[in-house]
C-alpha positions, -999 to +999 in steps of 0.1 A: +000+000+000+014+034-010+018+063+013-009+081-006-033+052-002-026+051+035-033+088+037-066+084+018-076+056+043-067+079+072-088+107+057-117+084+051-114+069+086-114+104+101-145+115+080-164+083+090-153+083+126-136+050+123-103+040+140-074+041+115-060+008+125-094-010+123-098+004+088-063-007+078-069-042+092-101-044+073-083-034+041-056-060+048-081-088+052-102-077+022-070-075+000-057-109+012-090-128+008-108-122-025-145-128-020-145-162-036-119-174-011-136-162+021-151-188+044-184-175+056-185-198+087-150-187+098-147-156+120-131-125+105-104-127+132-092-161+117-090-145+082-070-116+098-046-139+115-039-158+083-039-128+060-002-123+057+007-159+052+017-169+017+001-203+022-031-188+037-055-205+013-041-240+019-039-234+056-075-222+057-088-251+038-069-276+060-081-258+091-117-258+081-115-295+071-098-303+105-125-284+124-152-304+106-134-337+112-132-329+149-167-314+152-155-281+165-162-245+155-135-227+135-126-203+163-094-183+169-086-208+197-091-237+174-068-220+148-040-216+174-043-252+184-043-263+147-013-242+139+006-255+169-003-291+159+008-288+123+040-270+132+050-301+152+042-325+123 
């Protein structure tokens, strides 16, 4: 993101009364996850935590599949447990 784009986001945030960092975080997630790749049953926070990973799509798919197999909700806590588990494998 260029300095000009950041400045535009800051101006928009100010005009809309939105916290700058929240708007930047939303932009990051939206940029990292094209609409067709977003998982509607997975919290935004999980998308945020994976947004900067180069392998985010593969990790998300494996995470969702793992949650379904275990019968658990795809929460942030479940993501942390999943990432810890796969890092040991």
